[in-house]
N, C-alpha and C positions, 0 to 999 in steps of 0.2 A: 590576174585576178578568179577569170574563172574557173580555174587549176583547184586555186587552193578551198575554193567556198565547198566541191562537192568529198575533202577528204573530210572523217569526222575522225576526234582524239579519241582515244580509250578509254573510258570510263577505269578507273584505280580508285581502289578504299584505299583509305590511311589505315596503314599500318599500327597496330593496338596493341599486338607483342613481339618480343624478342623475338628471332626466328633461332632453329635447335639447333641449326645444319651450317648454320656462319656463312662467308662467301656473298656474293652480290647477284642479282638474275631474279627472274624467275617467278617474283610476286609483282614484280614493279616499283612504283612510288621510291620514294626515298631512302637510300640506305641506312640511315641514323635511325635507331628508336626515341618512343617520345622520351623526356626526360624521367626519372623515379621520382615518386614519391621523398620527402626526406622523412627519415623515420622520426616516428612523435621524440621527444625527450624524456630521457631515463627517469624517474620519477630516485631522489636518493634516498639507499639502505633503510630504512624505522632503523634506529638504534633499539636495540636490547631493553627493555624498562630496568632497572634497578631492584624491580620486584620479585622478576624471575632470576636476578643473578643471585639474592639476596638465598629464594627457592634451594634455588643448583646450592648455593655453599649451606643451606640446613642440612638437603637431600646427604651431598655429600657426608659432611658431620656424621648425621646417623649410620648412613651405612658403615663408615670408618668406626665407627663407637660400636655397632653389633658384630660386622665383622672380630672385631677387637677381641669382643667377649667369646664369639664362635672358636676363634684361637686356641683361647684359653679352655673353652670346655672339652674342644676338640684334644686338642695338646694332651690335658692333663686324666682326660678322660680314655684314652686308647690304653696310654702308660697306666692306669690304675687297674684299667679290663687287664692287659698282659701279666703285671702284680700278682691278683686276686688268682684267675688262671693254673698260674706256677703255685701258689701258696695248695689250689684246691688238689691240684694233682700229685704236688709233695705229700699231700695229707693221705687224701686215697693209698697212692702206692705202700705210706707208712704204716694206715693201717689197715690195708691189708696182706700183710706182712706177719701182721699182730694176733692175723686171724688161727683156731685151730682150725685142726683139719674139718675135712665134712666129716668124717667117721665120728670124731670125738663131736660131734657137735648133734648127731643121733644117737642121743646118748641111752635112751630110755630103749631103744628098740634090741642091741646086745646085749644089756643085764638082764634082760626076761619078765617076769609077773610077779617072782616067789623072791622076796629081801630073808634071806638066812642070819642072823645076827645073833654074838657070842655076849657069852654073861656082859660083859662090859658094854653093850651094846654097840660096840664095834660091826660092818658088815662082814662077811666071810663068804660069801656064796650068795647066786641066783640062780632060780633053776624056773622051768619053766620059759615057753617063747612068747613076747610079744607081740613080733611082725614077725606072720607067716608069712608073708612075701605079697604079691599086688595083684587083685584080684579084680576080673573084666567082669563086663554084665554076658560077656557069652560064656563064662566056668563057672560062672550063679545058677540055681536052681530057679527053673522059669515060677515055684511058687512065693518063693524067695520074692523077685523084682516085683508081682504081679502084688505081695503085701505090702513091701514100701510104696509103690506105688497107692494102693490103696488108704494106704494109713496117709499118708504127704501128699500127694495131690489126687484126688480121687477124678477130679473129669482133667486128666495128664493127656488123654488124647481128645479131648473136645475143643479143645482154645489153644492158639494161637503166640503163648506160652506168656501171657499176662491173663489172667480171669478178673477181669471185673466182678462179677458175681460172687467171687472171694472175696477182692478188695471190698465191696459194697456190707458183704455178711459181718466182716470186720471189725468195723466201720462200728455198723448198730451193734454187734458184742461190747467194744470200747464204749461205745459212748451210754449203753445199757445199766455198764459197772460202773460210771461217775467219773473215767478216762476221757483224754480225749481222744478225739478221730483216728487221730495217726501215733495213738502209745496201746501198746499191749501188744493183741495179736496183729500181725499182719498179714494174713488172707496170700502168703505171696506162694507159688510156683513151684514148682521144680528146677524148672530153667531159672526161675531169681536166685533159686537160693546159689545153683551154680555157677551163677554170673558173681554172685557174690561174693 
């Protein structure tokens, strides 16, 4: 008895978690883990309300209806556009073939400025030249260029293409003569006339 009284038993904590490694030993205690708590019973899945089902049916009917309308519009629309394009191309080609040549369209240039008639009023000749060729600003006299600028737009070199002062003056003149502010004089610059 004296020998058993001196020997102490080791203190071992209760095993709370299952071992990941498996096997026995090491931690001491018992080899079986404590029983797991039973899982709470699952609630039965809530059935969809009939209102949601009706909404789904209505949505499908609306989508189907609008999809049907869209298919009709698209199906006929591209066909109508294709037919219209073919007709437009054919009309353009037809009228292009019917047009006279460019030389015939510019009739007054080739005829001359003086028309001579016989005693029955029929034209028998043209004399003079109506179209003398293209004239650029480099080939025109500087005096003529300055005269045109002075007549058409005195402040040509002093504004940015639109003359607010000229527009205000034109409005004043129009109002003084009993017209509307934008009727009659325009006050347009040379730049505006070229753009027109």
